[in-house]
C-alpha positions as CSV (number, residue, x, y, z in Angstrom):
1,M,-1.2,-26.2,-14.5
2,S,-3.2,-27.8,-11.7
3,R,-6.1,-25.7,-10.2
4,H,-4.7,-26.7,-6.6
5,V,-1.5,-24.8,-7.2
6,W,-3.0,-21.6,-6.2
7,W,-5.6,-22.6,-3.8
8,G,-3.6,-22.0,-0.6
9,P,-2.8,-18.4,-1.1
10,L,-6.2,-17.8,-2.9
11,A,-8.2,-19.1,0.1
12,I,-6.3,-16.8,2.4
13,L,-6.5,-13.8,0.2
14,I,-10.1,-14.1,-0.6
15,A,-11.1,-14.6,3.1
16,G,-9.1,-11.4,3.9
17,V,-10.7,-9.5,1.2
18,L,-14.3,-10.6,2.1
19,L,-13.7,-9.9,5.7
20,L,-12.0,-6.6,5.4
21,G,-13.3,-5.4,1.9
22,G,-10.8,-2.6,1.8
23,S,-13.1,-0.2,3.6
24,R,-14.2,0.5,7.1
25,D,-17.7,-1.0,6.7
26,P,-18.9,-4.2,4.9
27,I,-19.3,-3.6,1.1
28,P,-23.0,-3.5,0.3
29,P,-24.3,-5.9,-2.3
30,P,-25.2,-4.4,-5.8
31,P,-28.6,-2.8,-6.0
32,A,-31.2,-5.4,-6.6
33,S,-32.8,-3.3,-9.4
34,G,-29.5,-3.0,-11.3
35,G,-27.8,0.2,-12.5
36,E,-25.0,0.0,-10.0
37,R,-22.4,2.8,-10.7
38,V,-18.7,1.6,-10.3
39,I,-15.5,3.4,-10.5
40,S,-12.3,1.4,-11.2
41,L,-9.0,3.2,-10.3
42,A,-6.7,0.5,-11.7
43,P,-6.3,-0.7,-15.4
44,S,-5.9,-4.3,-14.2
45,L,-9.3,-4.3,-12.3
46,T,-11.0,-2.5,-15.2
47,E,-10.1,-5.4,-17.5
48,I,-11.3,-7.9,-15.0
49,I,-14.6,-6.0,-14.7
50,I,-15.0,-6.0,-18.5
51,A,-14.1,-9.6,-18.9
52,L,-16.7,-10.6,-16.3
53,G,-19.4,-8.9,-18.3
54,A,-19.8,-6.0,-15.9
55,G,-18.3,-3.3,-18.0
56,D,-21.8,-1.6,-18.2
57,R,-21.6,-0.8,-14.5
58,L,-18.4,1.5,-15.1
59,V,-19.0,5.2,-14.8
60,G,-15.3,6.1,-14.3
61,V,-11.8,4.8,-14.9
62,T,-8.2,5.9,-15.0
63,R,-6.7,7.5,-18.1
64,Y,-4.7,4.3,-18.7
65,C,-7.7,2.0,-18.7
66,E,-8.5,0.4,-22.1
67,G,-11.4,-1.2,-23.7
68,V,-14.0,1.1,-22.2
69,D,-16.6,3.5,-23.7
70,P,-14.8,6.7,-24.7
71,Q,-17.6,8.6,-23.0
72,I,-16.8,7.2,-19.5
73,E,-15.2,9.7,-17.1
74,R,-11.5,9.7,-16.7
75,F,-10.1,10.6,-13.2
76,G,-6.4,10.7,-13.7
77,G,-3.5,8.3,-13.8
78,L,-1.5,7.9,-10.6
79,S,-3.4,10.7,-8.7
80,F,-7.1,11.4,-9.0
81,D,-9.6,14.2,-8.8
82,F,-11.4,13.6,-5.6
83,E,-14.2,16.2,-6.3
84,K,-14.8,14.7,-9.7
85,I,-15.2,11.3,-8.2
86,L,-17.6,12.6,-5.7
87,A,-19.6,14.3,-8.4
88,T,-20.0,11.0,-10.2
89,K,-21.9,9.6,-7.3
90,P,-20.5,6.1,-7.4
91,D,-22.1,3.1,-5.5
92,L,-18.7,1.5,-5.3
93,V,-15.0,2.4,-6.0
94,I,-12.7,-0.4,-6.8
95,A,-9.0,0.2,-6.4
96,I,-5.6,-1.3,-5.6
97,E,-4.4,-0.3,-2.1
98,T,-1.3,1.8,-2.7
99,K,0.6,4.4,-0.6
100,E,-0.3,7.0,-3.2
101,Q,-4.0,6.2,-2.9
102,M,-4.4,5.6,0.7
103,A,-5.5,9.2,1.6
104,L,-7.9,9.3,-1.4
105,L,-9.6,5.9,-0.4
106,G,-9.8,7.0,3.2
107,A,-11.4,10.4,2.1
108,L,-13.9,8.4,0.0
109,A,-14.8,6.1,2.9
110,D,-15.3,9.2,5.1
111,R,-18.0,10.4,2.7
112,D,-19.7,6.9,3.0
113,I,-18.7,5.8,-0.5
114,P,-18.0,2.1,-0.4
115,V,-14.4,1.3,-1.4
116,L,-13.2,-2.2,-2.3
117,T,-9.4,-2.8,-2.5
118,L,-8.1,-5.7,-4.3
119,P,-4.2,-6.5,-4.5
120,A,-3.1,-7.2,-8.2
121,E,0.6,-8.0,-8.4
122,S,0.9,-11.7,-8.3
123,V,-1.0,-14.4,-10.2
124,A,-2.7,-15.4,-6.8
125,D,-3.7,-11.8,-6.5
126,I,-5.4,-11.7,-9.9
127,L,-7.2,-15.0,-9.5
128,A,-8.5,-13.8,-6.2
129,A,-9.8,-10.6,-7.6
130,I,-11.5,-12.6,-10.4
131,E,-13.1,-14.7,-7.8
132,V,-14.2,-11.9,-5.4
133,L,-15.7,-9.8,-8.3
134,G,-17.4,-12.9,-10.0
135,A,-19.1,-13.8,-6.6
136,R,-20.2,-10.1,-6.0
137,W,-21.8,-10.0,-9.5
138,R,-23.2,-13.5,-9.3
139,V,-21.2,-14.8,-12.3
140,P,-19.1,-17.4,-10.6
141,D,-19.0,-19.6,-13.8
142,V,-17.7,-16.8,-15.9
143,A,-15.1,-16.1,-13.3
144,A,-14.1,-19.7,-13.2
145,V,-13.6,-19.9,-16.9
146,L,-11.6,-16.7,-16.9
147,A,-9.3,-18.0,-14.1
148,A,-8.8,-21.4,-15.7
149,R,-7.7,-19.6,-19.0
150,I,-5.1,-17.7,-17.2
151,E,-3.9,-20.7,-15.2
152,D,-3.7,-23.0,-18.2
153,S,-1.6,-20.4,-20.0
154,L,0.9,-20.4,-17.2
155,V,2.3,-23.9,-17.5
156,P,6.1,-23.6,-17.5
157,S,7.8,-24.2,-20.8
158,T,10.0,-27.2,-21.3
159,E,12.3,-25.3,-23.6
160,P,15.9,-24.3,-22.4
161,P,15.3,-20.9,-20.9
162,I,16.7,-17.8,-22.4
163,P,17.9,-15.2,-19.8
164,V,15.7,-12.0,-20.1
165,M,15.4,-8.7,-18.3
166,F,11.9,-7.3,-18.3
167,V,11.9,-3.4,-18.0
168,V,8.7,-1.7,-16.8
169,E,10.2,1.9,-16.8
170,R,13.5,2.4,-18.5
171,R,14.5,5.9,-17.3
172,S,14.3,4.8,-13.6
173,R,15.7,1.3,-14.6
174,T,12.8,-0.4,-13.0
175,V,12.5,-4.1,-13.7
176,A,10.2,-7.1,-12.9
177,G,11.4,-9.3,-10.1
178,G,10.4,-12.7,-8.8
179,G,7.4,-11.4,-6.9
180,S,5.6,-10.2,-10.0
181,F,3.1,-11.8,-12.3
182,V,5.6,-11.0,-15.1
183,D,8.0,-13.6,-13.6
184,D,5.3,-16.3,-14.1
185,M,4.7,-15.2,-17.7
186,L,8.3,-15.4,-18.6
187,R,8.6,-18.9,-17.2
188,A,5.6,-20.0,-19.2
189,A,7.1,-18.6,-22.5
190,G,10.5,-20.3,-22.1
191,L,12.3,-17.3,-20.7
192,V,14.1,-16.9,-17.3
193,N,14.0,-13.7,-15.5
194,V,17.6,-12.7,-14.7
195,F,16.0,-10.8,-11.5
196,G,13.7,-13.8,-10.8
197,D,15.6,-14.6,-7.6
198,Q,14.5,-11.4,-6.1
199,S,11.4,-11.4,-3.8
200,W,10.2,-7.9,-4.8
201,S,7.7,-7.5,-7.6
202,Y,9.4,-4.4,-9.2
203,G,12.6,-2.7,-8.3
204,Q,15.1,0.0,-9.5
205,V,18.4,-1.6,-10.3
206,P,21.8,0.1,-11.0
207,F,23.4,-0.5,-14.4
208,E,26.2,-2.5,-12.6
209,E,23.7,-5.1,-11.5
210,M,22.3,-5.3,-15.0
211,L,25.7,-5.9,-16.2
212,A,26.4,-8.6,-13.7
213,R,23.3,-10.6,-14.6
214,D,23.9,-9.8,-18.4
215,P,20.6,-10.9,-20.1
216,V,20.5,-12.3,-23.6
217,L,17.2,-10.4,-24.2
218,I,15.9,-7.1,-22.8
219,L,12.1,-6.5,-23.2
220,D,11.3,-2.8,-22.6
221,A,7.7,-2.3,-21.7
222,S,8.2,1.3,-20.6
223,F,4.7,3.1,-21.0
224,G,4.6,5.8,-23.7
225,E,8.2,5.1,-24.8
226,T,9.2,4.0,-28.3
227,D,12.8,5.1,-29.1
228,L,14.8,2.1,-28.0
229,H,18.1,2.9,-29.7
230,S,18.9,6.4,-28.1
231,Y,18.5,5.0,-24.6
232,W,19.9,1.5,-24.8
233,S,22.8,2.3,-27.2
234,R,24.7,3.7,-24.2
235,F,24.8,0.4,-22.5
236,E,27.0,-1.6,-24.9
237,G,28.5,-3.5,-22.0
238,L,25.1,-5.5,-22.1
239,R,25.2,-8.5,-24.3
240,A,21.6,-7.9,-25.3
241,V,22.6,-4.5,-26.6
242,R,25.7,-5.7,-28.5
243,E,23.8,-8.6,-30.0
244,D,20.5,-6.7,-31.0
245,G,18.6,-8.4,-28.3
246,V,16.6,-5.3,-27.2
247,R,13.0,-5.3,-28.0
248,L,10.1,-3.1,-27.4
249,F,7.2,-4.8,-25.6
250,P,3.7,-3.6,-24.9
251,P,3.1,-2.2,-21.4
252,V,1.5,-5.1,-19.4
253,V,-1.1,-5.1,-16.6
254,P,-2.0,-8.2,-14.6
255,G,-5.4,-9.6,-15.6
256,P,-7.3,-11.3,-18.4
257,K,-4.7,-10.5,-21.1
258,I,-2.1,-12.8,-19.5
259,P,-2.5,-15.5,-22.2
260,K,-2.1,-12.8,-24.8
261,W,1.1,-11.5,-23.2
262,I,2.5,-15.0,-23.0
263,D,1.9,-15.6,-26.7
264,L,3.9,-12.5,-27.5
265,L,6.6,-13.5,-25.2
266,E,6.9,-16.9,-26.7
267,Q,7.3,-15.2,-30.2
268,E,10.3,-13.1,-28.7
269,A,11.8,-16.4,-27.3
270,L,11.5,-18.1,-30.7
271,R,13.4,-15.2,-32.3
272,R,16.3,-15.8,-29.9
273,R,16.5,-19.6,-30.4
274,P,19.0,-21.0,-32.8
């Protein structure tokens, strides 16, 4: 995939992040002497930080973050312990700006703790986050290699596409839409998202809508869920259920593991081809 494909949205997004920084004041540079203390409140951002070689700066992460020292503080999952974060005395908190976290991020800024918010839903978001953090920690070459690896993995497949529904939370029937990075990964793996015509990233859909789109393959990436049969066997109207086309897939987060996820998706596509 050409590097220029993403440059338009990237330039706009990077400019916005660098100007606004996600906080009320400009984000200060890392301490010249090293030893910066960073808290990451999003698994995707944690993986980017580690891939950029800055994992030694982390002093706190979410309970869902992987690949970090087990001794590092965990602050929660979707909600976080404000006092525990303060006690850690971070130099910087990096987060994804969500409605659930707005109050927390505002309270941290009120305590003069720098907060950097970076969106991480689309591929353009991910590449921008890599670029911003690479520039901050003066590793632009590492960031460029990491971004190129992700972009190269996203070249659309030329195989006939297999209709798939990618489920991120089965009990609420939340699926990936056309605005998500998952949609790009599916296309690269020779799959077509049956909800790819939707502009939203993730949305709850009724069974009737699933039935109308009738995917050949259902990939269930629900976090912490393993028993596919007891849930999906109730929906025999779906072709994927009738034809043994429901598969468990690892929970995915946007970031450096995109090439790995695409490899796994390609394997699922091969299983469904004649």
